[in-house]
N, C-alpha and C positions, 0 to 999 in steps of 0.2 A: 388236699382237694380245695379248690376255690369254689365260691358260690356267687352267682349273679342273680339279683332280684330285679326283674323288669318292671319299671314304673314310669315309662315314658309316654304313655297315652294321655289324651286330653279329655276323654270321657264325655264327648258331646251329647251322648244319649241321656246323660244325667244333668244337663244344663237346666236351670241356672245354678243348681247346687254346686256344680264342679267348674263353673266358668272361671272363677278366680281362686280356686282351691283344689289341690290335687285329690282325686278320688281316693287314692291310697291312704290319705290321712284323715278321711272322714271317720267319725267315731262309730264303733260297733260295740255296743254294751259298755260305753264309757271309755273305750280304748281306741287309739288309732287303728284302723284296719290293718295297716302294715305291721303292727305289733305282733299279730298272730303268726306271721311268717318269720319275722326277725327273731322272736323269742324261741321259736322252733329250731331255727338255724343255730342259735346260740347254744343249744343243748347238744349239738353234734360235735363230738371231739375230733372227728375226721376233717372238719372244716377249719382252716386257719385264717381265711381271709374272705370278706364279703364285699362285693361291689354292688352298690345301688345305682342302677342306670335310670336316668331321667332326662328331662329337657331343660333348656335355659329358662323357660317361662316359670317353672316351679322350682328352680334351683335353690332359692333361699329357703323355701318351705322345708325341703328335704334336708338341707344343711342344718337348719335349726333342730329338726327331729333327731338327726344323727348325733348332734352335739350333746343331746340329753340322754342318749341311749347307752346303756352299759350292759353288754352281754358277753364280755370277755373275749371278743374277737377284734381283729383289725378291720376297721370299716373304711371303705373308700366310696366317695360320691363320684360317679362318672356321668358327665353331662354331654349330651349331643346338642349341637348348635342349631336348635330349632325352637320356634316360638308358637307354632300353630299346627293344627291337624294336617293342613296341606303340605307342610314342610317336613313332617316327621319321617324318620328313616324306616319305620316299621319294626316289628319285634325281631325278625331275623337280621334286618339291616343294622339295627342298634346293637344286637349281640355281636355281629361280625365286626363292627366298628370298635367295640370294646375289646374284643379278642386281639385285633391287630394293634391297636394303640398301646395296649398293655403287654403285648407279646406273650400272651398266655399259652403255656405249654404244660398243662396239668389236667387231671380229671376235673370235670366241671359240672357242678350242680346248677341248673337254671330253673328259676321258679317265678311265677307271676305274682306280683305284689298284691293283686286283688283276689287271690284264691285263698280260701280258708278251709282246712281239712282236719280230720280228727286223727289221722295216723301219725306215728312218730317218725320224724324225718330220719332218725338214726336207723330205724328198721328198713326204710327205703334204701339208704346208703349201703347197709349190710347186704341187702338183696342184690344191689348193683354190683358190688364186689364179688359176691358169690357167683354171679353169672359171667362177670368179666367182660361185659359188653354194654352197649348203649341200652338204657332202660327208661321207660316212661311210666308214670303212675296212671292207673286206669280205674274207672268207676262205672258201675252199672246203674244207669239212670232209670232202668226198668220201663222205658217208654220209647217207642220208635219215633214218636212225634218230637220228644225232647232231644233224642239222639241226632236228629237232623241239624241241630244247632252246633254240633261239635264234630271232632274227628272221630269217626266210627272205626272200631278195631275188631278184628277177629284173631284169635290166638289158637295155637295147637295145644296138645295135652301138657306141654311143658311151659306154657305161657309165652312161647316165642310168637311174635306178631307175624302173621302170614298174610294179612290184608289190612290196609289202612286207607280210608276214604274221607277226605275233608268235606264236611257238611253235605253228605249225599242226599239226594231227593228221596231215595228209597233205601234206608239203612238196612244192612244185612244183620245187624245185631244191636243191642242196647248198651254195649260196652264202649265207653268213650274215653278219649285222651283228656287228661287234665293238664294244667300248666305247671307240671313238675317233671323235669327231665334230668337224667344223669348221663353225661357223655364221657367216653374215653378220650384219650389224647387224639386218637384217629377220628373220633366223632367230632371233636372240636375243629380239626382241620377240615372236616367235611362241611362245616358251616361256611367256611371261607370259600371252598370249592363251589358250593351251591350258589353263593352270591356272585362269584367270578364268572359263572356260566350264564349269568343274566336271569336267574330265576326270581320269582316273586319274593321280595324282601319283607312283605307286610305281615303274613301270618305264619306262626310257628308250625301250624298244622300242615301247611304245604311243604315245609322243609322235612317234617317227619315222614310224610307220604313219600317224598323223594328218597329219604335215607333208607326207609324200609325196603326199597327195591335194590339197594346197593350194599347194605351191611346188615348184620344181625342186630335186631332190636327186640328186647324182651319187655313184657308188661308186668308191672307190680300192681296186682288187683287189691284194692283196699275197700273196706266197708266202713260204716259209720256215717259221718256227715261230710258233705262237700258243698261249699258255696262258691260259685263263680260269679263274682259281683260285677255285673255290667249293666244293670238296669235298676230303676227305683224299686221294682218288685223284689229282685234278688237281694238288694241292700236291706230292705225292710225285713225280709225273711231272716237274714243273718242276724240282724239287730234283735228281732223277737226271740230267736233261738238262744243266743248267748245271754240276753237279758233274763230269760227264764232260768238259765243255769245259775246265774248270780242270785236270783231270788230263792232258788232251791237251796243253795249252800248257806244263804243267810238264815233260812228257817232252821237249818241243822245246827 
């Protein structure tokens, strides 16, 4: 299995903090945000190679980060030729570009570099293999108001996704998609088909909504904590939470 970490955004909502520095390398409790994802991937024996996808503007920042990272995996920096928000390929566009350029033909784990969660990535991968089909990680935000910000999911009794709506005005549930996906080989080819058909390349949620109508997709429902860091508020919340954990362990 290969893994792709998406870190190609410019995080304009967090300017000026992220104007000349990638959001994914901002410190959370003294560690780069990206550390939480990369160390989790490093613990998964099923993964043999990790691609970090970013843009030309922040290429040197991420190369320096990877040069100092030792997690026992083959690490590859993949760079899209963009320098601004207006030029970017979008999450699905960047993923499709990476798949084509590297001729990937393997099961693929795709994860957002600005998402921090408490579940073990190995448990997610085992669940994916047990189902034998495309799988996405789901979290109950317990608020329909919050759910409007995400891809809202409904599942059957076996956790197969039966309905997916990207940022609906009136959510049917509070169970939402997080930026953690596992695709089969066929699912990987579906990314390319989706792009070739001229669909929206910007949001992964639109692709998942499209995929659920054409293929079997299961949900891996996890509990604990999840931080989708896309604003000052969510960044500060994550920093407070993980800093409190550090303080707790120091007292022990």
